[in-house]
Backbone as CSV, one residue per row, in Angstrom:
resi,resn,N_x,N_y,N_z,CA_x,CA_y,CA_z,C_x,C_y,C_z
1,UNK,0.870,-1.205,-0.037,0.004,-0.007,0.029,0.851,1.274,-0.028
2,UNK,0.370,2.287,-0.606,0.998,3.549,-0.680,0.929,4.154,0.747
3,UNK,2.096,4.596,1.280,2.027,5.273,2.623,1.177,6.449,2.668
4,UNK,1.228,7.265,1.628,0.344,8.476,1.587,-1.074,8.101,1.273
5,UNK,-1.241,7.213,0.332,-2.549,6.776,-0.131,-3.464,6.164,0.923
6,UNK,-2.919,5.392,1.818,-3.663,4.674,2.746,-4.071,5.548,4.057
7,UNK,-3.460,6.737,4.222,-3.882,7.659,5.229,-5.224,8.206,5.035
8,UNK,-6.098,8.198,6.067,-7.485,8.797,5.858,-7.347,10.306,5.877
9,UNK,-8.303,10.951,5.162,-8.391,12.404,5.073,-9.533,12.753,6.027
10,UNK,-9.219,13.626,6.981,-10.183,14.098,7.981,-11.065,15.090,7.265
11,UNK,-12.439,14.899,7.497,-13.349,15.808,6.900,-14.057,16.657,7.996
12,UNK,-13.702,17.980,8.103,-14.321,18.846,9.115,-15.784,18.932,8.919
13,UNK,-16.417,19.461,9.985,-17.912,19.641,9.905,-18.222,20.564,8.746
14,UNK,-19.261,20.191,7.974,-19.672,21.107,6.870,-18.976,20.758,5.557
15,UNK,-18.165,19.758,5.523,-17.444,19.352,4.266,-18.009,18.001,3.792
16,UNK,-18.470,17.996,2.496,-18.930,16.759,1.912,-18.099,16.349,0.769
17,UNK,-17.932,15.057,0.578,-17.161,14.478,-0.557,-18.129,13.588,-1.379
18,UNK,-18.193,13.847,-2.670,-19.020,12.985,-3.548,-18.245,12.566,-4.733
19,UNK,-18.529,11.308,-5.215,-17.816,10.800,-6.379,-18.894,10.242,-7.343
20,UNK,-18.921,10.881,-8.618,-19.902,10.381,-9.603,-19.256,10.543,-10.940
21,UNK,-19.358,9.463,-11.676,-18.876,9.444,-13.126,-17.494,9.946,-13.318
22,UNK,-16.629,9.515,-12.428,-15.172,9.834,-12.571,-14.788,11.271,-12.097
23,UNK,-15.724,11.877,-11.347,-15.449,13.269,-10.837,-15.553,13.241,-9.307
24,UNK,-14.620,13.814,-8.666,-14.599,13.898,-7.189,-15.019,15.349,-6.883
25,UNK,-16.080,15.609,-6.051,-16.558,16.911,-5.724,-16.411,17.099,-4.248
26,UNK,-15.854,18.216,-3.846,-15.741,18.571,-2.392,-16.436,19.874,-2.176
27,UNK,-17.457,19.853,-1.259,-18.178,21.082,-0.940,-17.825,21.497,0.499
28,UNK,-17.618,22.779,0.639,-17.390,23.289,2.034,-17.772,24.733,2.169
29,UNK,-17.497,25.310,3.354,-17.970,26.689,3.589,-17.442,27.722,2.604
30,UNK,-16.221,27.494,2.054,-15.696,28.466,1.170,-16.024,28.262,-0.305
31,UNK,-16.600,27.152,-0.651,-16.893,26.890,-2.062,-16.888,25.456,-2.397
32,UNK,-16.906,25.135,-3.750,-16.878,23.840,-4.258,-15.697,23.560,-5.188
33,UNK,-15.071,22.478,-5.088,-14.013,22.059,-5.998,-14.314,20.797,-6.654
34,UNK,-13.895,20.645,-7.890,-14.068,19.316,-8.666,-12.751,18.874,-9.195
35,UNK,-12.591,17.508,-9.248,-11.326,16.971,-9.855,-11.723,15.622,-10.470
36,UNK,-11.195,15.428,-11.696,-11.353,14.136,-12.345,-10.595,13.111,-11.466
37,UNK,-11.080,11.851,-11.503,-10.471,10.803,-10.711,-10.535,9.581,-11.518
38,UNK,-9.526,8.637,-11.417,-9.490,7.416,-12.070,-10.685,6.480,-11.392
39,UNK,-11.407,5.822,-12.276,-12.564,5.048,-11.798,-12.140,3.865,-10.989
40,UNK,-10.857,3.507,-11.151,-10.321,2.271,-10.299,-9.993,2.671,-8.861
41,UNK,-10.040,3.964,-8.555,-9.836,4.423,-7.192,-11.234,4.717,-6.586
42,UNK,-11.477,4.052,-5.409,-12.777,4.229,-4.745,-12.571,5.107,-3.507
43,UNK,-13.609,5.943,-3.224,-13.485,6.744,-2.046,-14.733,6.423,-1.123
44,UNK,-14.432,6.009,0.112,-15.491,5.717,1.069,-15.388,6.663,2.184
45,UNK,-16.483,7.327,2.527,-16.641,8.337,3.647,-17.288,7.580,4.832
46,UNK,-16.514,7.602,5.961,-17.103,6.901,7.126,-16.468,7.586,8.362
47,UNK,-17.291,7.890,9.366,-16.776,8.424,10.651,-16.037,9.725,10.478
48,UNK,-16.522,10.567,9.542,-15.832,11.860,9.383,-14.502,11.830,8.732
49,UNK,-14.219,10.655,8.072,-12.882,10.535,7.349,-13.266,9.900,5.956
50,UNK,-12.430,10.325,4.993,-12.486,9.798,3.671,-11.317,8.814,3.479
51,UNK,-11.593,7.578,2.997,-10.516,6.641,2.804,-10.461,6.225,1.353
52,UNK,-9.327,6.265,0.712,-9.136,5.875,-0.712,-8.640,4.405,-0.805
53,UNK,-9.231,3.636,-1.712,-8.752,2.346,-1.930,-8.612,2.103,-3.458
54,UNK,-7.690,1.177,-3.813,-7.488,0.986,-5.248,-7.894,-0.481,-5.597
55,UNK,-8.141,-0.637,-6.859,-8.677,-1.894,-7.401,-7.653,-2.971,-7.431
56,UNK,-6.432,-2.656,-7.815,-5.372,-3.668,-7.935,-3.983,-2.990,-7.543
57,UNK,-2.953,-3.756,-7.706,-1.596,-3.207,-7.293,-0.694,-2.985,-8.444
58,UNK,-1.285,-2.586,-9.519,-0.400,-2.167,-10.675,0.397,-0.918,-10.299
59,UNK,1.616,-0.747,-10.972,2.429,0.364,-10.675,1.780,1.713,-10.901
60,UNK,1.041,1.734,-12.028,0.380,2.987,-12.317,-0.735,3.387,-11.274
61,UNK,-1.477,2.452,-10.882,-2.503,2.648,-9.862,-1.908,2.954,-8.504
62,UNK,-0.802,2.323,-8.124,-0.140,2.643,-6.841,0.214,4.113,-6.834
63,UNK,0.766,4.622,-7.984,1.184,6.047,-7.974,-0.052,6.935,-7.837
64,UNK,-1.118,6.598,-8.616,-2.365,7.401,-8.579,-2.938,7.407,-7.169
65,UNK,-2.843,6.269,-6.431,-3.453,6.193,-5.150,-2.991,7.386,-4.219
66,UNK,-1.664,7.545,-4.105,-1.153,8.637,-3.365,-1.422,9.977,-3.920
67,UNK,-1.517,10.113,-5.204,-1.799,11.345,-5.955,-3.197,11.827,-5.571
68,UNK,-4.201,10.899,-5.782,-5.522,11.286,-5.508,-5.813,11.589,-4.053
69,UNK,-5.114,10.932,-3.139,-5.283,11.192,-1.664,-4.718,12.585,-1.364
70,UNK,-3.614,13.005,-2.020,-2.990,14.336,-1.802,-3.926,15.405,-2.346
71,UNK,-4.428,15.133,-3.574,-5.377,16.084,-4.166,-6.617,16.304,-3.381
72,UNK,-7.164,15.240,-2.782,-8.378,15.243,-1.978,-8.114,16.075,-0.676
73,UNK,-6.922,15.846,-0.121,-6.479,16.608,1.112,-6.372,18.070,0.826
74,UNK,-5.733,18.405,-0.311,-5.703,19.766,-0.756,-7.027,20.453,-0.961
75,UNK,-7.950,19.699,-1.567,-9.258,20.216,-1.770,-10.010,20.484,-0.508
76,UNK,-9.872,19.574,0.467,-10.567,19.696,1.793,-9.924,20.916,2.502
77,UNK,-8.717,21.089,2.486,-8.043,22.228,3.049,-8.508,23.528,2.358
78,UNK,-8.606,23.535,1.092,-9.009,24.731,0.328,-10.391,25.164,0.592
79,UNK,-11.362,24.258,0.658,-12.761,24.620,0.986,-12.985,25.009,2.413
80,UNK,-12.043,24.640,3.323,-12.187,25.044,4.709,-11.418,26.304,5.093
81,UNK,-10.096,26.266,4.825,-9.291,27.320,5.203,-8.732,28.221,4.024
82,UNK,-8.591,27.684,2.887,-8.113,28.392,1.667,-6.603,28.365,1.621
83,UNK,-6.076,28.891,0.550,-4.574,28.943,0.386,-4.238,30.345,0.062
84,UNK,-2.973,30.759,0.500,-2.490,32.072,0.078,-1.010,31.953,-0.268
85,UNK,-0.569,32.878,-1.075,0.836,32.894,-1.404,1.320,34.385,-1.410
86,UNK,2.425,34.727,-0.704,2.832,36.075,-0.618,4.002,36.398,-1.580
87,UNK,3.979,37.580,-2.176,4.959,37.982,-3.096,5.523,39.350,-2.496
88,UNK,6.860,39.591,-2.731,7.503,40.830,-2.307,8.152,41.494,-3.443
89,UNK,7.970,42.825,-3.528,8.525,43.563,-4.679,9.761,44.381,-4.086
90,UNK,10.942,44.132,-4.760,12.108,44.815,-4.251,12.794,45.570,-5.398
91,UNK,12.958,46.934,-5.221,13.736,47.666,-6.193,13.385,49.176,-6.041
92,UNK,14.281,49.972,-6.531,14.176,51.466,-6.359,13.015,51.903,-7.237
93,UNK,12.008,52.432,-6.591,10.867,52.946,-7.242,9.802,51.892,-7.605
94,UNK,10.082,50.564,-7.313,9.155,49.507,-7.595,7.969,49.586,-6.570
95,UNK,6.758,49.516,-7.038,5.563,49.507,-6.219,4.430,48.852,-6.883
96,UNK,3.347,48.527,-6.073,2.194,47.890,-6.595,0.995,48.598,-5.897
97,UNK,-0.162,48.662,-6.650,-1.301,49.247,-6.078,-2.511,48.484,-6.612
98,UNK,-3.634,48.352,-5.818,-4.786,47.701,-6.255,-5.795,48.733,-6.764
99,UNK,-6.285,48.523,-7.948,-7.287,49.373,-8.579,-8.481,48.585,-9.034
100,UNK,-9.562,48.632,-8.244,-10.771,47.803,-8.607,-10.416,46.383,-8.484
101,UNK,-10.571,45.562,-9.535,-10.392,44.080,-9.481,-8.972,43.732,-10.153
102,UNK,-8.107,44.627,-10.223,-6.800,44.395,-10.729,-5.746,45.044,-9.945
103,UNK,-4.408,44.576,-10.161,-3.278,45.233,-9.457,-2.529,45.872,-10.610
104,UNK,-1.906,47.032,-10.205,-1.061,47.686,-11.174,0.384,47.758,-10.655
105,UNK,1.270,47.186,-11.381,2.640,47.068,-10.957,3.607,48.077,-11.696
106,UNK,4.378,48.832,-10.918,5.414,49.663,-11.517,6.755,48.988,-11.056
107,UNK,7.307,48.274,-12.084,8.484,47.509,-11.793,9.597,47.731,-12.753
108,UNK,9.839,49.018,-13.125,10.985,49.291,-13.897,10.791,49.353,-15.392
109,UNK,9.553,49.108,-15.840,9.323,49.232,-17.267,8.866,50.622,-17.596
110,UNK,8.751,50.943,-18.842,8.396,52.297,-19.256,6.889,52.485,-19.099
111,UNK,6.169,51.454,-18.752,4.745,51.505,-18.510,4.356,50.743,-17.274
112,UNK,3.273,51.135,-16.635,2.735,50.248,-15.574,2.160,48.974,-16.086
113,UNK,2.276,47.874,-15.363,1.733,46.501,-15.830,0.526,46.220,-15.013
114,UNK,-0.621,45.954,-15.734,-1.845,45.611,-15.063,-1.979,44.080,-15.009
115,UNK,-2.440,43.603,-13.892,-2.740,42.153,-13.741,-4.064,41.977,-13.131
116,UNK,-5.057,41.449,-13.893,-6.452,41.335,-13.385,-6.624,40.105,-12.502
117,UNK,-7.597,40.194,-11.588,-7.972,39.009,-10.850,-8.789,38.036,-11.712
118,UNK,-8.573,36.728,-11.498,-9.261,35.752,-12.230,-10.311,35.125,-11.358
119,UNK,-11.127,34.198,-11.874,-12.205,33.630,-11.110,-11.686,32.749,-10.005
120,UNK,-12.131,32.982,-8.796,-11.760,32.174,-7.595,-10.446,32.666,-6.994
121,UNK,-9.789,33.714,-7.546,-8.508,34.165,-7.032,-8.664,35.645,-6.638
122,UNK,-8.205,35.890,-5.424,-8.279,37.240,-4.888,-6.851,37.837,-4.746
123,UNK,-6.711,39.031,-5.300,-5.386,39.676,-5.170,-5.486,40.854,-4.161
124,UNK,-4.443,40.974,-3.266,-4.562,42.025,-2.256,-3.217,42.620,-2.156
125,UNK,-3.140,43.874,-1.780,-1.855,44.645,-1.643,-1.802,45.228,-0.243
126,UNK,-1.325,44.528,0.788,-1.336,45.113,2.130,-0.374,46.307,2.239
127,UNK,0.704,46.348,1.476,1.569,47.473,1.403,2.036,47.779,0.009
128,UNK,2.801,48.824,-0.337,3.210,49.049,-1.636,4.169,48.121,-2.283
129,UNK,4.753,47.279,-1.365,5.749,46.315,-1.885,5.325,44.794,-1.587
130,UNK,4.069,44.613,-1.261,3.685,43.203,-1.057,2.403,42.877,-1.774
131,UNK,2.332,41.659,-2.235,1.041,41.209,-3.001,0.733,39.919,-2.214
132,UNK,-0.567,39.686,-2.043,-1.074,38.454,-1.472,-2.048,37.810,-2.478
133,UNK,-1.764,36.607,-2.888,-2.710,35.836,-3.779,-3.363,34.807,-2.967
134,UNK,-4.708,34.843,-2.955,-5.429,33.841,-2.106,-6.608,33.287,-2.857
135,UNK,-6.966,32.004,-2.556,-8.083,31.355,-3.179,-8.368,29.987,-2.555
136,UNK,-9.256,29.196,-3.068,-9.480,27.910,-2.512,-8.823,26.831,-3.356
137,UNK,-8.344,27.039,-4.503,-7.689,26.068,-5.321,-6.189,26.241,-5.282
138,UNK,-5.492,25.317,-4.728,-4.046,25.425,-4.564,-3.263,25.643,-5.829
139,UNK,-3.688,24.947,-6.880,-3.033,24.987,-8.176,-3.135,26.342,-8.750
140,UNK,-4.351,26.923,-8.759,-4.531,28.150,-9.286,-3.858,29.314,-8.566
141,UNK,-3.806,29.221,-7.298,-3.184,30.197,-6.427,-1.625,30.209,-6.758
142,UNK,-1.049,29.048,-6.823,0.324,28.866,-7.188,0.663,29.439,-8.624
143,UNK,-0.239,29.093,-9.586,-0.034,29.498,-10.925,-0.152,31.019,-11.078
144,UNK,-1.119,31.651,-10.527,-1.234,33.087,-10.597,-0.044,33.749,-9.925
145,UNK,0.439,33.249,-8.747,1.610,33.822,-8.138,2.786,33.754,-9.022
146,UNK,2.905,32.600,-9.724,4.098,32.392,-10.584,4.025,33.308,-11.774
147,UNK,2.816,33.537,-12.311,2.644,34.477,-13.380,2.959,35.904,-12.979
148,UNK,2.584,36.307,-11.821,3.006,37.680,-11.301,4.451,37.760,-11.136
149,UNK,5.071,36.706,-10.601,6.548,36.743,-10.424,7.271,36.804,-11.681
150,UNK,6.672,36.227,-12.783,7.396,36.233,-14.113,7.324,37.572,-14.804
151,UNK,6.505,38.523,-14.289,6.544,39.898,-14.872,7.976,40.532,-14.710
152,UNK,8.534,40.298,-13.517,9.906,40.801,-13.283,10.601,39.851,-12.293
153,UNK,11.256,38.797,-12.919,11.918,37.913,-11.995,13.142,38.558,-11.290
154,UNK,13.361,38.159,-10.075,14.458,38.767,-9.272,15.853,38.471,-9.918
155,UNK,16.708,39.540,-9.940,18.009,39.345,-10.526,19.076,39.175,-9.356
156,UNK,20.105,38.498,-9.752,21.081,38.041,-8.631,22.085,39.100,-8.107
157,UNK,22.172,40.292,-8.725,23.152,41.142,-8.267,22.614,42.106,-7.139
158,UNK,21.455,42.765,-7.382,20.842,43.652,-6.380,19.632,43.035,-5.700
159,UNK,19.114,41.941,-6.352,17.834,41.393,-5.831,16.600,42.106,-6.246
160,UNK,16.702,42.930,-7.239,15.500,43.691,-7.780,14.580,42.701,-8.461
161,UNK,13.260,42.871,-8.215,12.330,42.072,-8.959,11.194,41.705,-7.975
162,UNK,10.439,40.712,-8.431,9.323,40.177,-7.608,9.689,38.771,-7.238
163,UNK,9.616,38.495,-5.874,9.997,37.240,-5.405,8.978,36.752,-4.440
164,UNK,8.968,35.379,-4.154,7.999,34.866,-3.164,8.552,35.314,-1.750
165,UNK,7.626,35.390,-0.758,7.959,35.826,0.578,9.065,34.967,1.164
166,UNK,8.989,33.669,0.986,9.875,32.729,1.590,11.038,32.361,0.738
167,UNK,11.195,33.011,-0.449,12.250,32.704,-1.437,13.514,33.446,-1.008
168,UNK,14.642,32.771,-1.125,15.978,33.343,-0.825,16.689,33.461,-2.185
169,UNK,17.041,34.744,-2.437,17.840,35.022,-3.731,19.275,34.901,-3.477
170,UNK,20.003,34.002,-4.186,21.455,33.830,-4.018,22.068,35.027,-4.745
171,UNK,22.795,35.785,-3.932,23.350,37.056,-4.491,24.787,36.783,-5.095
172,UNK,25.029,37.408,-6.179,26.332,37.324,-6.864,27.222,38.564,-6.482
173,UNK,28.512,38.334,-6.523,29.359,39.502,-6.235,29.513,40.270,-7.531
174,UNK,29.438,41.512,-7.449,29.570,42.336,-8.752,30.972,42.485,-9.194
175,UNK,31.227,43.301,-10.177,32.603,43.493,-10.720,33.403,44.215,-9.678
176,UNK,34.635,43.903,-9.615,35.624,44.596,-8.706,36.536,45.503,-9.533
177,UNK,36.888,46.624,-8.983,37.822,47.572,-9.752,39.180,46.908,-9.952
178,UNK,39.887,47.360,-10.949,41.235,46.792,-11.137,42.095,47.124,-9.922
179,UNK,42.865,46.163,-9.504,43.663,46.377,-8.337,45.139,46.623,-8.744
């Protein structure tokens, strides 16, 4: 058995899990998430826990067993607590501001860059140099944060650019004058 796949997923009060026609649906206080699932993986809900079982021990199905358990756990966490990712802007004159349902970034280009909110994703700017991306879908939150970071990736000499809050930029030594 897969070590991850055999662990039960705790379902808090107000969270329901349904499986129909190869789709796993998780409903909770923050919303509803859906995920396609292999029909050879069965989900049983009992005593406030969801347990995943597989039909056979093929290598492919053993891998999917742990995958779908992890996806289910992320979905349950998303509909109860949600996910968020923080970004930090570093640079002389670099700043961000929220205007309506979009953020406007001034990050060294000749023009401001606008980035709109997408469905299920909320963008917030607590300060002029911080961005918080939040939502219930872990994959979407991570992808939107990566898209914002790609607008101006951090450079290794001064650290200017957009980086994740917990990211460490390896700094390089600049040129030295002739000795």
